[in-house]
N, C-alpha and C positions, 0 to 999 in steps of 0.2 A: 667849822671852828674858825674863830678869829685869831690870827697870829700876827704879832708885831715883831719885826726884825730890825735891830739896830746894827748898822754897818753894811754898806753896799760894796764891800770888797768881794773877793772870789768866793769865799764860803757863804756869805750872806746872799749874794745874787744867785748862786747855785741852789741854795735852799728855797729862795723865793720862786725860782722857776719850777722846781720840783713840787712844792706845796700848792702853787697856783694851778698846776695841771690836775690836782686832785680836788679842785673846786673849794679850797679853803679861801677864806677872806683874808688876804695878805696886805699888810701895811709895812712899807720899808722906809726907815728914817736914816738919813745920813746928812752930814754937814757939807757934802759936795753936790751941788745941783747938777754938775756935769755927769757924775756917776749915775744919778737918779734918772736923768734924761735918757741916758744910754739904754737902761733896762726898761724904762717906761714904754718904749716904742714897740717892744715885742712880748711883753708879759702883762697879763691882766692883773694889775695890782694898783694900790694907792701909794703914792710917795709923799713924804714930808721932808722938806729941806730944813734941817734944824739939828740941834745938839741933843744927844741922848742924855746929857747932863743938865738939861733945862727942864724943870717941871712944866713950864708953859709949853715947850715944844712937844714933850711927851704926851701932854693932855690932848694935843691936836691929833694924835694917832687914834684917839678913842680907847685908850689903854684900859680905862675902868671897866669896859665891856669885853676885854680880850681874854681869851682862855690861856694864851701862852705868849711870853715875851722872851725873845732870844737875842742876846747881846754877843755879836761876833765881830766887833771892831778889832783892829790890830793891837789895841792896848788893853791888856788884862785889867789894869786899874779902872779904866773907863767902863769895862764890861761889868765888873763887880759892883761899882757904884751905880751904874744904870739899872741893874737888876734890883738893887736895894730900893732905888727911887720908884721903879715900876711897881714893886710890891706895895709900897706905901700908897701909891695911887690906885691900887685895887686889882691888879692883874692876878689871875688865879695861880699861875706857875711861871717860874723864871729859869732860864738856862744861861750860864755865862761861859764864854770861851776863855780859857786860861793858858798860861805857859809856865806855871810854877807848880811843881809837883807837891810842894808843901801843903797847898790848899786841899789836896786830896786826902791828907791824913785825917783819920776819924775825929780827933779832938778839935781840929780846925774846921772841919766840915760842919760840925754841930754849931759852932759859933757863926759860920757863914749862913747857915739855915735860919738862925735867929735874926739875921740881918735881912732876910728875904731872898737869899740866893739858894734856890731849891736844888738845882742840878749844876754840875760842872762838866765841861768837856775840854779835853786837852788833845787836840787832833794830832800834834806831833808825837805825843807819847803813844797814842793808839797806832799811828803809822809805824813807829819804831817796834811796837809789839808784833806787828805783821811781818816786818823785816826779820826779826829774830826767829819767828815761827818758820819763815821760809828758809832761813839758813839751817835750822835744826832739822827740818823735814825736807830733804833734797829730792824726794821722788815726786813731789807735787808742785803745781803752780800756786795753789791756794789750799790752806788747811784751816778749818774752823772746828773748834771743839764745842760741844753742847753739854752743859751740866758737868763740867770738869772731865770731859772725855768719855762720857757714857755713850754718846754717839759722835761720829766724826763726819765732816764733809771734806771730801778730797777732790780737788780740781786738777785734772791731769790731761796733758796733750798726748793723744795716742798716735803712734807711727805705724808703718806698714807691717812691722814685726809683732804687733800686739795680738795675742790669741783671741782677744775679745772681738776683733773686727768682724763685721758681717754676721754676727750672731744675734738673732732676735732677743729682745730683753725678756720676753716671757720664758724663753729657754734658760737664760741666765738666772732668772728668779727661781726656776725649778732646781737648778744645780747648786745655787748659793742663796739660800733664803735670807741671809743676813747682809746681802749687798743689793742696793737698788740704785739705778741710774735715774736722776731726778731732773737733770737739765743738760743740754748740749749746746755748745756754741759752734756753728758751722758756717764758715765764710762770713762772719760778722752778724749772723742771724741766730737768735736764741730759740731753741726748741724745747718745749716741755713734752717729753716723749710718752708714747703708750707702748703696750706690750709687743706690737709688731715692728716697732722702730729698731734700728741697729746702728752701729758706729762705722764710720769710714775713716781712712787715713787723713790725719790733720785735724780731726775734731778735738775740741776741748770738752771733756766730759766731767760732770760733777756726780760723784758717788756719795751716797750715805751708807755708812757701815758702822760696825762696832770695832773697838780697838783689837779684839781678838781676830777679826777678819781683815785687818789692815794689810797684812802681808799678802793675803790672797788677791787683793786689789792690785798690788804691785805686780804679782805674777800674771794676772789677766791683761795688764797693760804693758808688760815687758819693761818695767822700770826697776832699776837697781839702785836703791838709795846708797849714798856714800857719805863718808865723814868729812866735814869741813874743819880745817885747822887754820889755814892762811886766808885772811880776808883783806881786801883793799876797798876802802871807802873813797869814792870820788866826790869830794866836797865835805866840809866839816860843819854842816848845818845843824840846827837844833835836833832835827830828826836823826841825823847821824850820831850826834852826841848821846841822845837817849838810847839809841840802839846799842852803842858801845857800852853804855852803862848796864843795860839789861843783859848783854852777852856775858859779862863777867871776865874772869882772868884766864879762861881755858883756851883762848884763841890768840893767834899771832895777828895783830891788826896794824895795817898801815893806812894813814889818812893823807890824801893829797888835797891841799887847799891853797887857793891863790891869796887869800887875805891873811896878812901877817897877824892881825888882831885875833882872827879865829884860830889860827895855828897856835898862838900862845894860850888861848882859852882851852883848846882841846888838850894840848901838852900838859897844861897845869892841872887839868881835872883827871886825866886818865893815864896812869903810869904804864899801862900795858899797850898803849898805842904809840907807834912811831909816826911822827908827823912830818910830812914833806911839804915845804912851801913851793908851790908851782902851779902851772895852768893844767887843769884836767884834760884839756884838748891837745896837749903837747905829747904826741905819740912817742917821741924819743925818750922823754922823761918817764912816761909810764912803763916803757920797755926796760929802761935802765933800773927802774924800781921793782922789776920782777913781775909785771902784770901777767905774763904767761905762766908763772909758777903758782898763781893764786888758785885756791879751791873755789873762792867766791869773790865776785865784784859787786859792790853796792853803789849805785850812782845816785847821790842825793844833793847835787848842786841846785842852785835856784833856777836852773834853766832846763826845761823838759827836753829840748833838742839835744843839748849836751849829754843828758842822762841816757837818752835813747842811743845816740851814737857811741857813747862810752861803753854801754853794754853790748852793742852790736860788734864793736871792735874786740872786746873781751871774748865774745863767742867765737869770732873768726880765729882768734889766737889759741882756742882750745880750753878756755875757762868753762867749767861745767855748770856752775851756778851763777846766774846774774840776776840782779834785782834793780829795777829802775823806778825812781820817783817820777811820775808823769802827771803834772798838775794841769796841763793844758788838755782839757777833755777832747778837743778836736784831734789830738794826736794819739788817743788811746787805741783806735783801730789800726793806725799806722804802726804803732809800737808792737801790737800783737802780730801783725803780718810780717814784721821783720824778725820774728822769733827771738826776742831778746830776753826771754825768761819771764820772771814774775814782775808784775806792775803794782805799784802802790800809789794811791791818790788820796791825799788827806781830806779833800773836799767830799769825796764819796764816803769816806769813813765817818766824817762829821755828820753828813746827811743821814747815814744809817742810824747813828746814835740818836739823833734828834727826832727822826721820823716816828719812832715808836710812841712818842709823847703826843702825836696828833691822831692816834687811833683810839677807838673806844674799847678795844679788846685788851686783856692783860697780856703784856709781851715782856719776855725777859731778855730777848736778843733780836736785833735786826742787823743784817749784813748785806751790802751790795756785793755782788759777785763781779770782780774787776774785769774778768774776761767776757762778760755778757751784760745784758740789761736786766737780767733776772735778779730777784732779791730773795733772801731766805729769812724766815721769821721763826722764832721759838715762842709759840703761844702757850699760856697757862690756862687750862680749861676751867671755866667757872661752873658752878652748880646750874643745872637746867639749860646749859648752852645747847644749841641745836646740834652741834657736833657729837653730843653724847647720845642722841636719840635713836640712831640706827647704825648698823655696820657701815664702814666707809663706802662700800660699793653701792649702797642704797641712798647715799646722802644727796646725790645730784651736785657733787663738788664741781667747781668751775673748771673748764677745760684748760684755762691758762695757769692752773695751779696744780700742785701734786704734793701729797703728804709723803714725806720721806721716812719718818719714824716717830716713835713715841718714847718718852722717858717716864717710867712708872716706878716710884720709889728709888731704889739704887740701881735699877737695870734699864738698859736701852734696848729697844726692839725695832726692827724694820717693820713697817706697816704693810699689811696685805688687805685685800678686798673685804675679808671677813672680820678684820680687826674692829673691835668695839672700844671706842675711846671713852674714858671715865673722867669724872670730876677730879681735878688735881693733877692730871697728866700734863706733861709738857709735850707739845706736838711741834715737830719740825716740818715747816711747809715752805715749798719753793713756788714762786709765782712770777709771772710777767707783770709789769706795771698795771696793765688793764685788769688784772685779777685782784688787786689789793683791796679795793672797796667791797668786792663781792665776798671776800673772806670774812669781813667783819661780822656779817649776820650769823656766821657759823660759830663764832667764838665770844660774841659780846653777851 
């Protein structure tokens, strides 16, 4: 597939790296030759120094023969206009990064589609959604719902008191047919397990289960979910603001923000938030504002190091739920090793959303697992797809991938070796990056 990306910022370059590793033909256009030079040295792609608002510059990317155009510059207006121009020049599909939720309203989306903007992505809103889910579900590191909760993915860090430790998964499957372990992160390495594998202290484990069995997973991992009422946000960024908006009025919220302008913005928008003008790195200020009394601390400043240290401090003071926005990918492993709680990265979220448009199979959801390099897909099974021809155990499914469950009609089921997948089923699959291309032949 030929993909043209406009914008060599963090999201654009991360996408370019990810897609080029999958042997896509990538062209990256940006008006900064310095940014293009920086990525050109270590990623196999073509770069064009020019404006995404110039028909002439866009033509240099070979846009007329491209399958996908992705506009992820910092400016939403530029992205929308660039997608419209790219459509006019003949690209098959366009995706624009936005930061205005109005564009997502159905009546406006239809108008934008007429202008040639086929898909919209709002990374800050998607990141805020993950933060809200993390606050509401305190027993997990990551919670993902498939088909409105018919199946759940629960990412949990297990400690030495967890009953599930050292128990082979084939035994767990016999005892609890509606619970399956699909991925493990152990000392920074991701494992797609088989029946003889088991968990050890410190593993981050990803379960697929039904909502009915959710409490049983908590029992197996010795987790006791608790209610969050008092929340402190370190930083009043767009992600923080969207999260506060999505949380509603049932929480007591404090926001610590250094910028007077952002303080006024947050205070003016959200009457349920008490806004404190100050430095998030000021320990005395945070203690004076009751950091130790918080049920949850969410660090969403523009600095990954500040967010990591802020959550680490909160943990040492006894805050039970901490969530850090970590945009520097090099710090993801460090953050996990420091045991700072849940991690949110909007680049990975954006990449997950966009990635599904580069595959030939029908996909309703893709998510990067933030504590591992595995990904989870929700495939929609087509008529005569290879996946429907034999029971799962006879398919020769890739070792790097694992089928977690299927959604058939209104019910979700955990998949077993004898499960026969049918047309129209939604299939939840976990895979390492090396298995992604192998999966396509089963579902296309």
